[in-house]
C-alpha positions as CSV (number, residue, x, y, z in Angstrom):
1,L,-44.0,-13.4,-22.7
2,S,-41.8,-15.3,-25.1
3,G,-40.0,-17.2,-22.0
4,C,-36.6,-16.0,-24.8
5,D,-35.8,-12.4,-24.1
6,A,-33.5,-10.0,-25.1
7,V,-31.8,-7.7,-22.4
8,I,-29.8,-4.4,-24.1
9,V,-27.2,-2.3,-21.6
10,Q,-27.0,0.6,-23.0
11,G,-23.2,2.2,-22.8
12,T,-24.8,5.4,-20.0
13,A,-26.1,1.8,-18.2
14,D,-25.2,1.2,-14.3
15,V,-23.8,-2.1,-14.3
16,E,-23.4,-3.3,-11.5
17,L,-27.6,-2.7,-11.6
18,A,-27.9,-3.8,-14.5
19,A,-25.3,-7.0,-14.0
20,R,-27.7,-8.3,-10.7
21,A,-30.8,-7.6,-11.9
22,I,-30.2,-9.9,-15.4
23,L,-28.7,-12.3,-12.7
24,F,-32.0,-11.9,-10.1
25,G,-34.6,-12.7,-13.7
26,L,-32.3,-15.5,-14.7
27,V,-32.9,-17.5,-11.8
28,F,-36.5,-16.2,-10.0
29,N,-38.6,-18.8,-9.7
30,G,-36.0,-21.5,-11.2
31,S,-36.0,-19.8,-14.3
32,A,-39.8,-21.1,-15.0
33,T,-41.1,-17.7,-16.4
34,C,-42.3,-16.1,-19.1
35,M,-39.6,-13.3,-18.4
36,A,-36.4,-14.9,-17.9
37,P,-34.1,-13.1,-20.1
38,R,-31.9,-15.4,-22.3
39,R,-29.8,-12.8,-24.8
40,V,-27.9,-9.8,-23.0
41,F,-27.2,-7.4,-26.2
42,A,-24.5,-5.1,-25.1
43,T,-21.0,-3.0,-26.4
44,A,-17.6,-5.0,-25.7
45,D,-16.5,-3.4,-22.8
46,R,-20.4,-3.3,-21.1
47,I,-20.3,-6.3,-21.8
48,G,-16.3,-7.0,-20.3
49,D,-17.5,-5.6,-17.4
50,L,-20.7,-7.8,-17.0
51,L,-18.6,-10.8,-16.9
52,G,-16.7,-9.6,-14.1
53,I,-19.4,-9.0,-12.5
54,W,-20.5,-12.5,-12.7
55,G,-17.4,-13.9,-11.9
56,R,-16.9,-12.8,-8.7
57,D,-20.0,-14.8,-7.7
58,V,-19.9,-17.6,-10.7
59,E,-18.9,-20.6,-7.6
60,R,-21.9,-19.2,-5.7
61,W,-24.7,-19.3,-8.7
62,V,-27.5,-21.9,-7.7
63,R,-27.6,-24.9,-9.3
64,K,-31.0,-26.1,-10.4
65,P,-32.9,-29.7,-11.6
66,V,-34.0,-30.6,-15.3
67,A,-36.4,-33.3,-16.2
68,P,-33.8,-35.1,-18.1
69,A,-35.1,-34.6,-21.7
70,A,-34.5,-31.7,-21.4
71,S,-31.4,-31.5,-20.3
72,E,-30.1,-33.6,-22.7
73,T,-31.2,-31.5,-25.3
74,A,-29.4,-28.8,-23.9
75,K,-26.4,-29.8,-24.1
76,R,-26.6,-31.5,-27.1
77,L,-27.5,-27.6,-28.2
78,I,-24.5,-25.6,-26.2
79,E,-21.8,-28.4,-27.6
80,H,-23.3,-27.6,-31.0
81,A,-22.8,-24.1,-30.2
82,I,-19.2,-24.6,-28.7
83,S,-18.3,-26.6,-32.4
84,L,-19.9,-23.6,-34.1
85,G,-17.8,-21.7,-32.3
86,A,-19.4,-20.0,-29.6
87,R,-17.6,-19.1,-26.2
88,L,-18.7,-20.7,-22.7
89,R,-17.2,-17.7,-20.7
90,L,-18.9,-18.4,-17.0
91,G,-21.2,-21.8,-15.6
92,A,-19.9,-25.3,-17.1
93,I,-22.3,-27.8,-18.9
94,P,-23.0,-30.2,-15.9
95,D,-22.1,-33.8,-15.9
96,D,-26.3,-34.1,-14.8
97,D,-28.9,-32.9,-14.7
98,R,-28.8,-29.8,-12.1
99,W,-28.3,-26.8,-14.0
100,A,-26.9,-23.7,-13.3
101,P,-26.9,-20.4,-14.8
102,M,-24.0,-20.2,-17.8
103,I,-22.9,-17.3,-20.1
104,L,-22.4,-18.2,-23.7
105,S,-20.5,-15.0,-25.8
106,D,-20.3,-14.7,-29.7
107,V,-23.1,-16.5,-30.7
108,T,-25.1,-16.1,-33.5
109,P,-29.2,-16.9,-34.6
110,D,-28.0,-20.6,-36.9
111,M,-26.8,-21.7,-33.4
């Protein structure tokens, strides 16, 4: 019940099912749950498959309001991670306080 749960997608996984389940967990209850996935660990080919599946629907991801202070903190942390080498793969940093899911890769623990 950490609110920052990890998902491991094994090489034999049904990637379509995994992608849908991860996205459901991410947006369920506006992501205000103690079980929302925040980190995905998978092989490079599985990550590519997941990004392709999520990319098909990225324009339909629903934006939800986020408290202004939390929104500013998140923007600052994401921009810092990108400056250190993380890559924004899907989604976008909003210019307001309404957020949709966002996918970053190449993130390290120090980010």
